[in-house]
C-alpha positions as CSV (number, residue, x, y, z in Angstrom):
1,M,104.4,107.7,110.2
2,R,101.7,105.1,109.5
3,E,99.1,107.8,109.2
4,I,101.3,109.6,106.6
5,M,101.8,106.4,104.6
6,G,98.1,105.7,104.8
7,L,97.3,109.1,103.4
8,Y,99.9,108.7,100.7
9,L,98.6,105.3,99.7
10,N,95.0,106.7,99.7
11,L,96.2,109.5,97.4
12,Q,97.9,107.0,95.1
13,V,94.8,104.8,94.9
14,S,92.7,107.8,94.0
15,K,95.1,108.6,91.2
16,L,94.4,105.1,89.7
17,V,91.3,106.4,87.9
18,T,93.0,109.4,86.3
19,E,96.6,108.2,85.9
20,P,96.9,104.4,86.0
21,S,100.4,104.3,84.5
22,K,101.8,106.5,87.4
23,S,100.8,103.7,89.8
24,Q,102.9,101.2,88.0
25,E,105.8,103.6,88.1
26,L,105.3,104.1,91.8
27,I,105.3,100.3,92.4
28,N,108.5,99.9,90.5
29,S,110.1,102.7,92.4
30,I,109.1,101.3,95.8
31,R,110.4,97.8,94.8
32,L,113.7,99.3,93.8
33,S,113.9,101.1,97.2
34,Q,113.1,97.9,99.0
35,N,115.8,96.0,97.1
36,G,118.2,98.8,98.1
37,I,117.3,98.4,101.7
38,E,117.9,94.6,101.5
39,D,121.3,95.3,99.8
40,M,122.2,97.7,102.6
41,H,121.3,95.0,105.1
42,I,123.5,92.4,103.5
43,L,126.5,94.7,103.2
44,G,126.0,95.9,106.7
45,L,126.0,92.4,108.1
46,K,129.1,91.5,106.1
47,S,131.0,94.4,107.5
48,L,129.5,93.9,111.0
49,Y,130.9,90.4,111.3
50,E,134.4,91.6,110.4
51,R,134.5,93.5,113.7
52,T,136.1,92.3,116.9
53,D,134.1,94.2,119.5
54,L,131.2,91.8,120.4
55,M,129.1,94.4,122.2
56,E,129.2,96.6,119.0
57,V,128.3,93.5,116.9
58,V,125.2,92.9,119.1
59,R,124.1,96.5,119.0
60,Y,124.5,96.9,115.3
61,Q,122.9,93.5,114.6
62,E,119.7,94.8,116.3
63,V,119.8,97.8,114.0
64,Y,120.2,95.7,110.9
65,S,117.5,93.3,112.1
66,T,115.1,96.3,112.4
67,L,116.1,97.4,108.9
68,L,115.3,94.0,107.5
69,M,111.9,94.0,109.2
70,A,111.2,97.4,107.7
71,S,112.1,96.1,104.3
72,M,109.8,93.1,104.7
73,S,106.9,95.3,105.8
74,L,107.5,97.6,102.8
75,D,107.4,94.5,100.6
76,E,104.1,93.4,102.0
77,T,102.7,96.9,101.7
78,V,103.7,97.2,98.0
79,D,102.2,93.8,97.3
80,V,98.9,94.9,98.7
81,Y,99.0,98.1,96.8
82,H,99.8,96.2,93.6
83,R,96.9,93.9,94.1
84,I,94.6,97.0,94.6
85,C,96.0,98.5,91.4
86,V,95.4,95.3,89.4
87,R,91.8,95.1,90.6
88,L,91.0,98.7,89.9
89,V,92.6,99.1,86.5
């Protein structure tokens, strides 16, 4: 998966020269996706703590924790991409 994302980012960076406005659109789209992931995390935790089965709560809490970590990684990645875009444009 990382290789695919690396290739995708490389493709997007190469497009900076020919289509700089597309990069800003991509950044906005990624940030919206990241916000959606965080919203899903919050709603998931809310519904999770309404449950009574503690084992189920523990299992799903791990899933939501992983989801949050993925969202944070995506945030860091798009920040790096944005800094690259600012420097190249």
